[in-house]
N, C-alpha and C positions, 0 to 999 in steps of 0.2 A: 438296863445296860446303857451305859453312856458311850456315845460315840466320841472318840478322841477328837479334839479340835483340829488336829493336823489332818486327820482323815477327811473331815468335813471340808476343810479349806482346800485340800487336794481335789475333791470332787467338784467344787465350785470352779476351780481353775481349769480343770479339764472341760467342763461344760462351756465355760466362756471361750476357751480356745477353739472348741468345735464350732461355736456360733460365728466366731471371727473367720474361720476358714470357709464356712458356708457363704458368708457375705462377700468374701473376696473372690469367689468363683466367677470366672468370666461368663458374661451372658452370650448365649449362642444366638446369632442372627438367623432367623428363619425366613427372611424375605428372599425372593428369587433374585438372582444377579441382575444388575442393571443392564439394559440393552443399549448399546452405543451404535449410532448410525453415522460413521465417518465417511467422508468422500474417499474415493480410491487415491492411492499414492500416485502423484504425477510421475511420468517417465523421466529418466535423467536428462533427456534432451530438452525438457521444458525449462531447465535451469541454464541452458546455454544461451547466452545473449549474443545476437548478431550485432556487432558494433558498427560496421560499415557495410554498405551494399556493394554490388558488383561494380558500380560506377565510382566507388570511392567516397560517396557521400555518407555522412553520419546517419545512424538510425536514432530514434528517440531514446532507445535503451542504451545505446553507446554514449550519447551525450550525457545522459543521467549518470552513467557509471563513471565517466571521466570529467564530470562537471567541475571539480575543484581546480584542475589544471587548465580548463578551457574557459573559465569565467573571464570576461572582458575581451575575448578573442573572436574574430569572425569565424563563422561556421556555415556549412552547407548541410542541410538535413532533409531527408525525404520521409514522408509519412502520409497518413490519411487525415483529412480534415474532419474533426468532430466538434460539436458544441460551438458552432460559429455564433458570435454575438451580433445581433442586429439591433440597431437603434432606429426607432421610428421618428424621433424628434430631432430637430436641428441643434437644440441647446440642452445641456444637462445630461448628456450621454457619456458613458465611459469611452475611452479611446477604442477604435475598432480592434478586435482580437478574435482569436479562435484557438482551440486546442488541437495539437498535432499528435496523433496516436502512432505508435510504432506499428509497422506493418505486420510484424511477427508476434508482437505482444501488445494487443490493443489496450491493455490495462495500464501501460506506461505511456504517459503523455507529457507534452511540453506546452507552455503558453507562448503564442506568437502574437506580437503586437508591434506598433511603430510604423505601420504602413499607412498610406493615405486613405482617407475615408472613401474616396472614389473607387479604390480597389476593392472595397467591401462587397460590391456587386459581383465580383469575379469569384468569390469564395463559394464553393459548392460543397455542402456537407457530403461526406463519403468519397470525395474525389482525392486522388493521390497527387500531392504537390511536392515540389522541391523548393525549400525556403532557404534564402541567404540572409544572414543577419549576425548580430553580436549576442553571444550568450551572456546574460546579465543575471544578477541576484534579484534585482528589483528595478521597476520602471515606474515613471510617473503614472499615477492612477491605479497602480497595482501594489499590493503588499509583497513582502518577501516571499518567494516561492522556493520550497526545498528543491524542486525539480529544475528551477532556473527558468528564465524568460528569454525568448529570442526577440531582441529589440531591433529597431531600425530595419525591419524585415522587408524583403521583397520576395515574391513567390511566383511560380509558374506551374501550370499543370504538367504533370509528368506525361510522357508519351504513352499512349495506350499500348498494352502488352498483349 
């Protein structure tokens, strides 16, 4: 008995199609689901920025938010002194400066400079100060800062509360 060529060809095509369907079957992932450890969602009030304090002085957050319209203008800002620069030598030092952190959002800071080196001794890290100066994009000795730089600054310790 001879098997007609058409029948043989049909069997080969069916077998080939079955192999292709088997190869195209998606693989099932048997690994356990990944464990994700995310921090909790901050409360909505964490996104509210206090722009000015009760005395009407800017906060660091407020100055950063309104910096485009305040560049080149005199400002008064209150904040906490962090990262005060101290120069031990007389020559080769950067100009005196410190970072001023927002009282409500300590992660938001501004750079304060342009005061006399003699005033450097009055800077106490952690103290709350009121700074008067001009908000600039850059100052001699410092590169462009996205947050802005308060230049030609004078400052005084805020009254204890």
